[in-house]
C-alpha positions as CSV (number, residue, x, y, z in Angstrom):
1,M,123.9,112.1,100.9
2,L,123.6,109.4,98.2
3,S,126.9,108.2,96.9
4,R,128.4,109.1,93.6
5,K,131.8,108.5,92.0
6,R,133.9,111.7,91.9
7,A,135.5,110.6,88.6
8,G,132.1,110.9,86.9
9,I,131.5,114.5,87.8
10,G,133.0,116.1,84.8
11,L,131.5,113.7,82.3
12,L,128.0,114.0,83.8
13,C,128.2,117.8,83.8
14,L,128.8,117.7,80.1
15,L,125.9,115.4,79.6
16,L,123.6,117.6,81.6
17,L,124.6,120.7,79.7
18,A,124.0,118.9,76.5
19,A,120.3,118.2,77.5
20,P,117.8,118.8,74.7
21,V,116.1,122.2,74.7
22,L,113.1,123.6,72.9
23,S,114.0,125.6,69.8
24,A,113.1,129.2,69.5
25,Q,110.4,128.3,66.9
26,A,109.0,125.7,69.2
27,Q,108.8,128.2,72.0
28,E,106.9,130.6,69.8
29,T,104.4,128.0,68.8
30,A,103.8,126.6,72.3
31,G,100.6,128.4,73.1
32,A,97.9,128.0,75.8
33,H,96.3,125.1,73.8
34,G,99.3,123.0,72.8
35,A,103.0,122.6,72.7
36,A,105.2,120.5,70.4
37,A,108.3,118.8,71.7
38,A,111.7,119.6,70.1
39,E,112.7,117.0,67.5
40,E,115.5,114.8,68.8
41,E,117.3,112.1,67.0
42,G,116.1,108.8,68.3
43,S,113.7,110.5,70.7
44,S,110.8,108.3,69.6
45,D,112.3,105.1,70.8
46,R,113.6,106.7,74.0
47,I,110.2,108.3,74.9
48,W,108.3,105.1,74.0
49,Q,110.6,103.0,76.3
50,E,110.0,105.6,79.0
51,V,106.2,105.6,78.6
52,S,105.8,101.8,78.5
53,S,107.7,101.5,81.8
54,N,106.2,101.3,85.2
55,R,107.1,105.0,85.7
56,H,103.8,105.8,83.8
57,T,100.2,104.8,83.8
58,Q,99.5,102.0,81.2
59,Y,96.6,102.1,78.8
60,V,94.6,98.9,79.5
61,P,91.1,98.5,77.8
62,Q,88.4,97.9,80.4
63,E,87.1,94.4,80.9
64,E,84.0,93.2,82.7
65,A,84.5,91.9,86.2
66,E,82.3,89.2,87.6
67,S,82.2,88.4,91.3
68,L,83.5,84.9,92.0
69,L,82.1,84.9,95.5
70,T,78.5,84.4,96.7
71,T,76.8,84.6,100.1
72,D,75.8,80.9,100.0
73,G,76.5,79.3,103.3
74,Y,76.8,82.7,105.1
75,E,74.3,84.3,107.4
76,K,73.4,88.0,107.0
77,K,74.4,89.8,110.2
78,L,74.6,93.5,109.4
79,D,72.7,95.7,106.9
80,N,72.4,99.4,106.4
81,G,70.7,99.5,103.0
82,I,74.0,100.1,101.2
83,L,76.2,97.3,102.5
84,S,75.4,94.0,104.2
85,V,77.8,91.8,106.1
86,W,77.4,88.0,105.9
87,Y,79.2,85.7,108.4
88,E,80.3,82.1,108.4
89,E,81.1,80.7,111.9
90,K,83.3,77.7,111.0
91,T,85.9,79.7,109.2
92,Q,85.2,82.9,111.1
93,S,85.0,84.8,107.8
94,I,82.8,87.5,106.3
95,R,81.5,88.5,102.9
96,V,80.2,92.0,102.1
97,E,77.5,92.6,99.5
98,D,77.2,96.1,97.9
99,A,73.5,96.6,97.3
100,R,74.2,99.3,94.7
101,T,75.7,96.7,92.3
102,G,75.1,93.3,93.9
103,Y,78.9,92.7,93.9
104,V,80.1,90.4,96.7
105,W,83.4,91.0,98.4
106,G,85.3,88.6,100.5
107,C,88.5,86.7,101.0
108,S,89.6,83.6,99.1
109,L,87.6,80.7,98.0
110,E,87.9,77.6,100.2
111,D,88.3,75.4,97.1
112,E,91.5,73.2,97.6
113,A,92.2,73.6,93.9
114,Y,93.7,77.0,94.7
115,G,96.6,75.3,96.3
116,L,96.3,76.7,99.9
117,N,97.2,74.3,102.7
118,K,95.2,74.2,105.9
119,G,97.2,76.9,107.6
120,W,97.0,79.3,104.7
121,R,93.2,78.6,104.3
122,A,92.7,79.5,107.9
123,R,94.7,82.7,107.5
124,A,93.1,83.6,104.2
125,N,89.5,83.4,105.5
126,S,89.9,84.4,109.1
127,L,88.2,87.7,110.2
128,C,91.1,88.5,112.4
129,Y,94.7,87.2,112.4
130,I,97.3,87.7,115.2
131,T,100.9,87.1,115.9
132,Y,102.1,86.5,119.5
133,Y,105.4,85.9,121.4
134,D,105.4,82.8,123.5
135,I,107.2,82.4,126.8
136,M,110.6,81.9,125.0
137,G,110.1,85.0,122.9
138,K,109.4,83.0,119.7
139,E,106.9,84.6,117.4
140,E,103.9,82.5,116.4
141,S,100.7,83.2,114.6
142,A,97.1,82.1,114.5
143,G,93.7,82.9,113.0
144,L,90.4,83.0,114.9
145,S,89.2,79.9,113.2
146,E,92.0,77.8,114.8
147,G,91.2,76.0,118.0
148,D,93.1,78.2,120.5
149,F,90.4,80.9,120.6
150,D,87.0,81.3,122.1
151,V,85.0,83.8,119.9
152,Q,81.8,85.4,121.0
153,F,79.8,88.0,118.9
154,Q,77.2,90.6,119.9
155,W,75.4,91.5,116.8
156,E,73.3,94.7,116.3
157,K,71.6,95.9,113.2
158,E,74.6,97.9,111.8
159,S,77.4,97.0,114.2
160,A,78.9,94.2,116.2
161,V,81.5,93.5,118.9
162,C,83.6,90.4,118.9
163,Y,85.2,89.1,122.1
164,V,88.2,87.0,121.6
165,S,90.1,85.0,124.3
166,S,92.6,82.3,124.6
167,K,93.2,80.6,127.9
168,K,96.3,78.8,126.4
169,L,97.9,82.1,125.5
170,G,96.5,84.3,128.2
171,I,95.5,86.9,125.6
172,S,92.1,88.4,125.2
173,F,90.7,91.4,123.3
174,A,87.6,92.8,121.7
175,F,87.1,94.4,118.3
176,G,84.3,96.3,116.7
177,I,82.7,96.0,113.3
178,E,80.5,98.9,112.1
179,L,78.7,99.9,108.9
180,D,78.7,103.6,108.1
181,G,77.1,104.4,104.7
182,P,79.3,102.8,102.0
183,S,82.0,102.1,104.6
184,L,82.9,99.1,106.8
185,R,85.0,99.9,109.8
186,F,87.1,97.6,112.1
187,S,88.4,99.0,115.4
188,V,90.2,97.8,118.6
189,D,90.1,99.7,121.8
190,D,93.4,99.2,123.6
191,S,91.6,99.0,126.9
192,S,90.1,95.7,125.8
193,I,93.4,94.0,125.4
194,Q,94.4,91.7,128.3
195,E,97.7,89.8,128.6
196,T,97.3,87.6,131.7
197,G,99.7,84.8,130.8
198,K,103.3,84.6,129.6
199,S,102.5,85.3,125.9
200,R,102.4,88.8,124.4
201,L,100.3,90.1,121.6
202,G,102.7,90.9,118.7
203,S,100.4,92.2,116.0
204,L,96.8,92.1,114.8
205,S,95.4,92.3,111.3
206,F,91.9,92.1,109.8
207,V,90.7,90.1,106.8
208,Q,94.2,89.7,105.2
209,F,92.8,88.3,102.0
210,F,89.8,90.7,101.7
211,G,89.4,91.6,98.0
212,S,92.2,89.2,97.0
213,V,92.4,87.9,93.5
214,Y,93.7,84.6,92.3
215,E,96.3,85.4,89.6
216,D,94.5,87.2,86.8
217,S,91.1,85.7,87.3
218,I,89.6,89.2,87.7
219,P,90.6,92.3,85.8
220,G,91.9,95.1,88.0
221,Y,94.7,96.1,90.3
222,A,95.8,97.0,93.8
223,L,96.8,100.6,94.6
224,A,100.0,101.0,96.6
225,P,100.7,104.4,98.4
226,D,104.3,104.2,97.0
227,G,105.8,107.5,96.0
228,S,103.2,109.3,93.9
229,G,101.2,106.1,93.8
230,A,101.6,102.8,92.1
231,L,99.4,100.1,90.7
232,I,100.0,96.3,90.9
233,R,97.8,94.8,88.3
234,F,96.4,91.3,88.8
235,Q,98.7,89.0,86.9
236,R,99.9,85.4,86.7
237,S,101.8,84.2,89.7
238,R,105.6,84.8,89.8
239,A,108.2,84.0,92.4
240,Y,109.0,87.5,93.5
241,N,111.7,87.8,96.2
242,S,109.6,90.2,98.3
243,A,106.3,92.1,98.6
244,Y,105.4,95.7,99.3
245,N,105.8,95.9,103.1
246,K,106.1,99.4,104.4
247,K,105.8,100.9,107.9
248,V,103.7,104.0,108.0
249,Y,106.1,106.9,108.6
250,G,109.0,104.6,107.7
251,Y,111.4,102.5,109.8
252,D,111.6,103.2,113.5
253,L,115.4,103.4,113.3
254,S,115.9,103.3,117.1
255,M,114.5,99.7,117.0
256,E,115.1,98.4,113.5
257,Q,117.7,98.7,110.8
258,S,117.0,100.2,107.4
259,N,118.9,98.5,104.6
260,V,118.0,101.2,102.0
261,L,121.2,103.3,102.4
262,S,123.4,100.2,102.5
263,N,122.4,99.5,99.0
264,L,123.6,102.9,97.8
265,N,127.4,102.1,97.9
266,G,129.3,104.4,95.5
267,N,132.0,101.8,95.0
268,R,129.7,99.6,93.0
269,N,128.7,100.0,89.4
270,D,125.1,100.9,90.3
271,D,126.4,104.1,92.0
272,Y,123.6,106.3,90.5
273,A,121.0,104.4,92.3
274,T,118.5,106.4,94.3
275,E,116.6,105.8,97.5
276,E,113.3,104.0,97.2
277,Y,110.3,106.2,98.1
278,G,108.5,106.0,101.3
279,L,104.8,105.3,101.9
280,S,102.9,108.5,101.1
281,F,99.6,108.0,102.9
282,P,98.3,105.2,105.2
283,V,96.0,103.8,102.5
284,W,95.6,101.2,99.8
285,G,92.9,100.1,97.4
286,M,91.6,97.3,95.3
287,V,89.8,97.6,91.9
288,H,87.8,94.6,90.5
289,G,87.0,95.9,87.1
290,E,87.8,99.5,86.5
291,N,84.8,101.8,86.8
292,Q,82.8,98.9,88.3
293,N,83.8,97.8,91.8
294,A,86.5,99.1,94.2
295,F,87.3,99.9,97.8
296,L,89.7,102.3,99.4
297,A,91.2,101.1,102.7
298,T,92.3,103.8,105.2
299,V,94.2,103.5,108.5
300,D,92.3,106.1,110.5
301,S,94.0,105.5,113.9
302,G,97.1,103.7,115.0
303,E,99.1,104.5,111.9
304,Q,102.2,105.1,114.0
305,Y,102.4,101.4,114.6
306,A,100.9,100.1,111.3
307,Q,102.5,98.4,108.4
308,I,100.8,98.2,105.0
309,S,101.4,95.0,102.9
310,I,100.5,94.5,99.3
311,V,101.6,91.0,98.2
312,P,101.5,90.2,94.5
313,A,100.6,86.6,93.5
314,G,103.6,84.4,94.2
315,A,105.5,86.7,96.5
316,E,106.5,85.5,100.0
317,A,104.9,82.0,99.5
318,E,105.1,80.1,96.2
319,N,101.9,78.2,96.8
320,V,99.9,81.4,97.5
321,H,98.7,82.6,94.1
322,F,96.6,85.5,95.3
323,T,97.3,89.2,95.1
324,R,96.3,90.5,98.5
325,A,96.6,93.6,100.7
326,Y,96.1,94.4,104.4
327,A,97.3,96.4,107.3
328,T,99.1,95.0,110.4
329,F,99.0,96.8,113.8
330,I,102.0,96.2,116.0
331,Y,101.5,96.0,119.8
332,H,104.8,94.3,120.9
333,A,108.0,94.0,118.9
334,A,111.3,92.2,119.3
335,Y,114.4,94.2,119.4
336,N,118.0,94.0,120.5
337,E,118.9,95.1,124.1
338,K,122.4,95.6,125.4
339,V,123.3,93.3,128.3
340,S,127.0,94.2,128.5
341,N,129.5,96.5,126.6
342,S,130.0,93.8,124.0
343,Q,126.8,91.7,124.0
344,T,123.2,92.2,123.0
345,V,120.2,89.9,123.3
346,E,116.9,90.0,121.5
347,V,113.9,90.7,123.8
348,V,110.3,91.5,123.4
349,S,109.2,94.9,124.4
350,E,107.6,94.9,127.9
351,E,105.4,98.0,127.3
352,R,102.6,97.5,124.8
353,N,102.3,100.1,122.1
354,A,99.3,102.5,122.4
355,V,97.7,101.7,119.1
356,N,93.8,102.1,119.3
357,A,93.6,100.6,115.8
358,E,91.0,101.7,113.3
359,L,90.7,100.6,109.7
360,T,88.0,101.6,107.2
361,Y,87.0,100.1,103.9
362,T,85.1,102.5,101.8
363,F,83.4,100.9,98.8
364,L,83.3,102.7,95.4
365,T,81.2,101.9,92.4
366,G,80.8,103.1,88.8
367,A,82.9,106.1,87.8
368,D,84.4,106.2,91.3
369,A,85.8,102.7,91.1
370,N,89.3,103.6,90.1
371,Y,92.4,105.2,91.5
372,S,91.1,108.7,90.7
373,G,87.9,107.9,92.6
374,M,90.0,106.7,95.5
375,A,92.0,109.9,95.5
376,R,88.8,112.0,95.5
377,C,87.4,110.0,98.3
378,Y,90.6,110.3,100.5
379,R,91.0,114.0,99.7
380,Q,87.4,114.6,100.9
381,M,88.1,112.6,104.1
382,L,91.1,114.6,104.9
383,I,89.3,117.9,104.3
384,E,86.5,116.9,106.6
385,Q,88.9,115.8,109.3
386,G,90.7,119.1,109.1
387,R,94.0,117.4,108.0
388,L,94.0,119.1,104.6
389,P,93.3,122.8,104.1
390,Q,90.6,124.1,101.8
391,P,92.0,126.2,98.9
392,E,92.1,129.9,99.7
393,A,91.6,131.2,96.2
394,P,88.8,130.3,93.8
395,A,89.9,127.5,91.5
396,G,91.6,128.7,88.4
397,T,92.4,132.3,89.6
398,A,95.2,131.9,92.1
399,G,98.1,132.4,89.7
400,A,96.5,134.3,86.8
401,D,98.8,137.3,87.2
402,A,101.9,136.1,88.9
403,G,102.2,132.8,86.9
404,I,102.7,129.4,88.4
405,P,105.0,129.0,91.4
406,V,108.6,127.9,90.7
407,L,110.8,126.6,93.5
408,L,114.4,127.8,93.6
409,N,116.7,126.3,96.2
410,V,119.8,128.5,96.3
411,I,122.8,127.2,98.2
412,G,124.7,129.9,100.1
413,A,127.7,128.2,101.7
414,E,128.9,124.7,102.3
415,V,131.6,123.1,104.4
416,K,134.6,121.9,102.3
417,E,136.9,119.0,103.3
418,G,140.5,120.2,103.8
419,F,143.8,118.4,104.4
420,L,144.3,119.5,108.0
421,S,140.9,121.2,108.7
422,N,137.7,121.9,106.9
423,T,137.1,125.2,105.1
424,L,134.1,127.0,103.7
425,A,133.0,127.0,100.1
426,E,131.2,130.3,99.3
427,L,128.6,129.3,96.7
428,T,126.1,132.2,96.5
429,S,125.9,135.5,98.4
430,A,122.7,137.3,99.1
431,E,123.7,139.9,96.5
432,E,124.3,137.2,93.9
433,A,121.0,135.6,94.7
434,Q,119.3,138.9,94.0
435,A,121.0,139.0,90.6
436,I,119.6,135.5,89.9
437,L,116.2,136.8,90.7
438,D,116.6,139.8,88.5
439,R,117.6,137.6,85.5
440,L,114.6,135.4,86.0
441,Q,112.2,138.4,86.4
442,E,113.5,139.8,83.1
443,E,112.3,136.5,81.5
444,G,108.8,136.9,83.1
445,I,109.4,134.5,86.0
446,S,108.5,136.3,89.2
447,N,106.3,133.9,91.3
448,V,109.4,132.2,92.9
449,T,109.3,130.1,96.0
450,F,112.8,131.0,97.1
451,L,114.6,128.7,99.5
452,L,118.0,129.8,100.9
453,S,120.1,126.9,102.1
454,G,123.5,127.1,103.7
455,W,122.7,130.5,105.3
456,I,123.7,129.4,108.8
457,K,127.3,130.1,110.0
458,G,129.4,127.1,108.9
459,G,127.4,126.3,105.7
460,Y,124.7,123.8,104.7
461,N,126.3,120.7,106.3
462,G,128.8,122.5,108.4
463,A,126.7,124.6,110.8
464,D,126.6,123.6,114.4
465,F,123.2,122.1,115.4
466,G,121.0,124.7,117.1
467,D,123.0,127.7,115.7
468,L,120.9,130.3,114.0
469,R,123.6,132.9,113.3
470,V,123.9,133.9,109.7
471,E,127.0,133.1,107.7
472,K,128.6,136.5,107.0
473,K,130.0,135.3,103.7
474,V,126.5,134.8,102.5
475,G,125.4,138.1,103.9
476,G,124.2,139.7,107.1
477,W,120.7,140.0,108.3
478,D,120.2,143.2,106.5
479,E,121.1,141.5,103.2
480,L,118.8,138.6,103.9
481,E,115.9,140.9,104.7
482,E,116.5,142.8,101.5
483,L,116.6,139.5,99.6
484,R,113.4,138.4,101.2
485,D,111.7,141.7,100.5
486,R,112.8,141.5,96.9
487,V,111.3,138.0,96.5
488,E,108.0,138.8,98.2
489,G,107.8,142.2,96.4
490,Q,107.6,140.5,93.1
491,G,104.9,138.1,94.1
492,G,107.0,135.1,95.4
493,S,107.7,133.6,98.8
494,F,110.9,133.3,100.8
495,A,112.0,130.6,103.3
496,L,115.1,129.7,105.1
497,T,116.1,126.0,105.1
498,L,116.5,124.4,108.5
499,N,117.3,120.8,109.4
500,A,116.2,120.0,113.0
501,M,116.0,116.3,112.4
502,T,119.4,115.0,111.3
503,A,123.1,116.0,111.5
504,N,126.6,114.7,110.8
505,E,129.3,114.1,113.3
506,D,130.8,117.6,112.9
507,Q,127.5,119.3,113.6
508,I,126.7,117.5,116.9
509,N,128.2,115.5,119.7
510,P,126.5,112.2,118.8
511,N,126.6,110.8,122.3
512,Q,124.9,113.8,123.7
513,E,122.6,115.2,121.0
514,A,121.5,112.1,119.0
515,A,118.5,110.0,119.7
516,L,119.5,106.7,121.3
517,S,118.5,103.2,120.1
518,T,117.4,100.2,122.2
519,I,121.0,99.3,122.7
520,L,121.7,102.9,123.9
521,E,123.8,103.8,120.9
522,P,123.2,106.9,118.7
523,V,120.6,106.4,116.0
524,R,122.3,106.7,112.6
525,E,122.1,105.7,109.0
526,T,125.3,104.8,107.2
527,V,126.2,104.7,103.5
528,P,129.1,102.2,103.3
529,N,131.3,104.4,101.2
530,P,134.4,105.7,103.0
531,S,135.1,108.2,100.2
532,L,132.1,110.3,101.3
533,M,132.8,113.2,103.5
534,Y,129.9,112.3,105.9
535,P,128.8,108.6,105.4
536,D,127.0,108.7,108.8
537,T,123.7,110.6,109.3
538,Y,122.6,110.9,113.0
539,H,119.0,111.4,114.1
540,I,118.6,114.2,116.6
541,N,117.1,113.7,120.1
542,H,113.4,114.5,119.9
543,T,113.5,117.1,122.6
544,L,116.3,119.0,120.9
545,S,114.5,118.8,117.5
546,A,111.3,120.3,119.0
547,E,113.2,123.0,120.9
548,L,115.1,124.1,117.7
549,I,111.9,124.3,115.7
550,E,110.3,126.5,118.4
551,K,113.5,128.6,118.7
552,A,113.5,129.1,114.9
553,G,109.8,130.2,115.1
554,Q,110.7,132.9,117.6
555,E,114.0,134.1,116.2
556,L,113.1,133.8,112.5
557,S,109.5,135.0,112.8
558,G,109.9,137.2,109.7
559,Y,110.9,134.3,107.5
560,G,109.2,131.2,106.1
561,L,110.9,127.9,107.0
562,M,111.7,124.9,104.9
563,L,111.8,122.1,107.6
564,E,114.0,119.4,106.1
565,G,113.1,115.9,107.4
566,A,110.2,117.1,109.7
567,G,107.7,115.3,107.6
568,K,109.9,112.4,106.7
569,Y,111.2,110.8,109.9
570,L,109.5,109.5,113.1
571,V,112.0,107.9,115.3
572,S,111.4,106.8,118.9
573,D,114.1,107.6,121.5
574,F,115.6,105.5,124.3
575,T,117.7,108.3,125.9
576,V,117.7,107.5,129.6
577,G,115.4,109.9,131.4
578,D,114.0,111.3,128.1
579,E,112.5,108.2,126.5
580,A,109.7,108.8,124.0
581,N,107.8,106.4,121.7
582,R,106.6,107.3,118.2
583,R,103.3,108.7,119.4
584,E,105.1,110.9,121.9
585,V,107.7,112.1,119.4
586,E,104.9,112.9,116.9
587,A,103.1,114.9,119.5
588,E,106.2,116.9,120.3
589,L,107.0,117.7,116.7
590,T,103.5,118.6,115.7
591,Q,103.2,120.9,118.7
592,A,106.4,122.6,117.8
593,V,105.5,123.0,114.1
594,G,102.0,124.0,115.0
595,S,103.2,126.8,117.1
596,L,105.0,128.5,114.2
597,S,103.5,131.7,112.8
598,Q,105.3,131.6,109.5
599,D,104.7,129.5,106.4
600,V,106.2,126.0,106.4
601,I,107.5,124.0,103.5
602,L,108.1,120.2,103.9
603,D,110.0,117.7,101.9
604,A,107.6,114.8,102.4
605,P,103.7,114.7,102.6
606,N,103.4,112.6,105.7
607,L,100.0,112.9,107.2
608,Y,100.8,114.1,110.7
609,M,102.6,117.2,109.3
610,L,100.3,117.9,106.4
611,P,98.0,120.3,108.3
612,Y,100.9,122.7,108.8
613,A,102.3,122.6,105.3
614,E,102.1,125.5,102.8
615,A,103.9,123.4,100.2
616,V,105.7,120.1,99.7
617,A,109.0,120.0,97.8
618,G,110.4,117.1,95.8
619,L,107.1,115.2,95.6
620,P,107.8,112.0,93.7
621,V,106.3,111.6,90.2
622,S,106.4,107.8,90.1
623,G,106.5,104.8,92.3
624,S,109.7,103.2,93.5
625,Q,109.6,101.0,90.3
626,Y,109.6,97.6,92.2
627,I,109.4,94.9,89.6
628,Y,105.9,93.9,90.5
629,E,104.6,97.4,90.1
630,T,103.0,97.8,86.7
631,D,102.1,101.5,86.7
632,S,102.7,104.8,88.4
633,V,99.8,107.1,89.0
634,P,99.4,110.7,90.5
635,F,97.5,109.5,93.6
636,A,99.4,111.8,96.0
637,Q,99.1,114.7,93.6
638,M,95.3,114.3,93.3
639,V,94.9,114.3,97.1
640,L,97.0,117.4,97.5
641,R,96.2,119.6,94.5
642,G,94.1,122.6,95.3
643,S,95.0,122.6,99.0
644,V,98.8,122.3,99.2
645,D,101.3,123.3,96.5
646,Y,103.7,120.7,95.5
647,Y,106.9,120.7,93.4
648,S,108.6,118.0,91.3
649,P,112.1,116.8,92.0
650,Y,114.9,119.2,90.9
651,S,114.8,119.6,87.1
652,N,118.5,120.1,86.9
653,Q,119.2,116.8,88.6
654,G,118.1,114.4,85.8
655,F,114.5,115.5,85.6
656,Y,114.9,117.9,82.6
657,T,114.0,115.9,79.5
658,Q,111.0,116.6,77.4
659,A,109.3,113.5,78.9
660,S,110.0,114.9,82.3
661,I,108.5,118.3,81.4
662,L,105.4,116.5,80.2
663,K,105.3,114.5,83.4
664,M,105.1,117.8,85.4
665,I,102.2,118.9,83.2
666,E,100.4,115.6,83.5
667,Y,100.8,115.5,87.3
668,G,100.0,119.3,87.8
669,S,103.4,119.6,89.4
670,Y,105.4,122.8,89.6
671,P,109.1,122.8,88.6
672,S,112.0,123.2,91.0
673,F,115.7,123.8,90.7
674,M,118.7,123.7,93.0
675,V,121.3,126.3,91.9
676,M,124.2,128.4,93.0
677,E,126.3,131.2,91.5
678,A,129.7,129.5,92.0
679,D,131.4,127.3,89.5
680,N,130.5,123.6,89.6
681,F,134.1,122.7,90.5
682,D,133.5,124.4,93.9
683,L,131.3,121.4,94.8
684,Y,134.4,119.2,94.8
685,N,135.2,117.8,98.3
686,T,131.9,119.0,99.8
687,P,128.9,117.0,100.9
688,L,127.1,118.4,97.8
689,E,129.5,117.1,95.2
690,N,127.1,114.4,94.1
691,Y,124.8,117.1,92.8
692,F,127.3,117.7,90.0
693,S,125.9,120.7,88.2
694,L,124.3,123.6,90.1
695,Y,125.8,126.7,88.4
696,F,122.9,128.9,87.5
697,G,124.5,130.2,84.4
698,D,124.6,126.7,82.9
699,W,121.0,126.2,83.6
700,E,119.4,129.6,83.1
701,E,118.2,129.1,79.6
702,R,116.8,125.6,80.4
703,I,115.1,126.9,83.6
704,V,113.3,129.6,81.6
705,Q,112.2,127.1,78.9
706,I,110.9,124.6,81.4
707,C,109.0,127.3,83.4
708,R,107.4,128.8,80.3
709,Q,106.3,125.5,79.0
710,V,104.9,124.1,82.3
711,G,103.5,127.6,83.1
712,E,101.6,127.9,79.9
713,A,100.1,124.4,80.4
714,L,99.2,124.8,84.1
715,A,98.1,128.5,84.3
716,P,94.5,127.7,83.3
717,V,94.2,125.2,86.2
718,E,96.1,127.2,88.8
719,G,94.4,126.7,92.2
720,A,92.2,123.9,90.9
721,S,92.0,120.4,92.2
722,I,92.3,117.3,90.0
723,L,89.0,115.3,89.5
724,S,90.4,112.5,87.4
725,H,93.5,111.2,85.6
726,T,92.9,108.8,82.8
727,A,95.1,106.9,80.3
728,V,93.0,107.4,77.1
729,G,95.5,105.7,74.8
730,E,99.0,104.5,74.7
731,G,101.1,107.3,76.1
732,V,98.1,109.7,76.1
733,Y,96.6,111.1,79.3
734,R,93.6,113.3,80.1
735,V,93.6,115.2,83.5
736,E,90.3,116.9,84.4
737,Y,90.2,119.7,87.0
738,D,87.4,121.0,89.1
739,N,87.3,124.4,87.3
740,G,86.0,122.7,84.1
741,V,89.4,122.5,82.3
742,A,91.1,119.4,81.1
743,V,94.8,119.0,80.3
744,W,95.8,116.4,77.7
745,V,99.3,115.1,77.5
746,N,100.7,113.1,74.6
747,Y,104.1,111.4,75.0
748,G,103.9,109.7,71.6
749,E,105.5,111.0,68.3
750,D,102.2,111.3,66.4
751,A,99.4,113.7,67.1
752,Y,96.4,112.2,69.0
753,E,92.9,113.1,67.9
754,A,89.9,112.6,70.3
755,E,86.2,113.4,70.0
756,G,85.2,117.0,70.6
757,A,87.8,118.7,68.3
758,V,90.7,117.8,70.6
759,T,94.0,117.3,68.9
760,V,97.0,116.7,71.1
761,P,100.3,117.3,69.3
762,G,103.0,114.6,69.5
763,G,105.3,115.1,72.4
764,G,103.1,117.9,73.7
765,Y,99.9,118.9,75.5
766,F,96.5,120.4,74.8
767,V,94.4,122.5,77.2
768,E,90.7,121.9,76.8
769,E,88.7,124.6,78.4
770,Q,85.1,124.4,79.7
771,V,84.7,120.7,79.3
772,R,81.6,120.6,81.6
């Protein structure tokens, strides 16, 4: 749990309960074609500060982009009528010309005026760049154009194979280049890799500077798969402390240490900090002139051992003034190994990772050359690969009668810290949960995705790992079945929350049930705050996790499952006799989840679990707000919508303002709430105390208001996918759906008028029907 100061609970509860609400008159005038925000004192300044931040998409007028690169001095090697690849042997670099536009893509210019030294020029232009570990375990790097390599090409009309070898290093490998329509693909077959000397191949990357831009010399941006999606616009160079470097599927915590939770120390004055978001999909993109030239880069294989880097100008090296992006595939890694009870030593992994790297650049032009076009492109790829389901209902009809889905996470029971022994906090019984449902149904809210957490004996964070017995103080199986039937009978869905991935020290024996790290210690994450009830979170042994998921599938076959963490973590395991790398852990988990007959809800949209997801809860509605990120965009939402339902973060945990409601409407995101029937004070001395205010009675009116406003806006596009998201003015956005409806959102104070008799009220929305 993220840390919070207990002393702030009472004050924050009062602030939350004082949250602005829509007046009765505003509710009456909020129809299907518009909604006005409630007038709040000082709201204009607050909303404008919000919209101008990197939590939103900025309105930037389009500028013409001219290619600064040519094919002069390069020889055409590949051509399929859409793309042609040009090669220059001295620098081992390529350029790609798009015949549809004549635009030339490549790496950096060789001009010394750009400030790159010899080493950086070799890296910037090299077709392939590697790191390796020498005989002493020291990591070194080299590009193909440097003297240690013998490079031989076999060129065909639309493909090529490059054979690379180094006698000095004792490393050789081959990689392929292939044109496929508007796409350029790089691939490495692991069987081609030979390590005959003392050196070991650390990592490999292709065209690290491909599409890079010197400062702001070209208008455009890089797309980062951070949270919902983020843009890094091309700007003047700044001395950033770091760049965007993210492992696909997060840190492998058995081999490397995450520093995220260590920055969430509740004893500091930034104790309301939240975790940064993970990488949503293994993709990135570059736009050179919006609606002109762009590419989407996708890691199609080997993502378990891939890292995506997006480096703004000035980050990581002060003399490198290019914004650049690339993927790195990791074959060997250095990690700590225990040599005695008190000593560890850093070693390089002996076994090479099974990567089979594949990276594709898909080039986009015209109206597709923007982040919306990238999302459409990637969505279609996933559908064709069977990794994203097709919508079951015709667009625009799925929720016409029942209303939009609303997620309600109801907490049944939770462990409570006691003086001599822990006790149980009874937060919501099954009978009380039914009463909550009745009150919502009276207000016309019936399409509820109902999650019951803390239903297992011992409570939410107090249940023994692997135990699936029901907590009697929540209700028996008869009461749970009745609750499920009530939810489903009124058009909603019901799921039991299950965490098979992590646990605290009271739920498991860490030495027997946790995954083990390279130094044979339990894999855990720690928040350095001793006032927390459970500062340590342990990651479960992969076999036990898979077995619990399969057991739940059999014993809870009549219930949907919310699998907490199943789409969020991928941790290798060094348990002696039960070792498993990331690929093997992924295979076990996906097999277990794939065997389930019931609906599955996830709390992260990671690609390997996506084919099994009925819905995704808590999908971010912004990037992580790194200082170099200039915009947040709904890339993840555009990929998912129409195939997988997704819910915004809990609206009663800070995401409840009028701007937050408009954000849900803008992103096509359904509202969600975490509630209980007990008084908020009952959270004190429990692991949930940092949620502050969960009492349903305090939030009932606000829940109804949020659901009505979001429901009225999104009902006309229920079941439809998003075609485009566009900032049409400062704080004004237009979102077009594939059923011919467009939803306009205006965060500003004044009404926005557009062509075609569209008027978007200030602080509200407008639904434009049949736009095509």
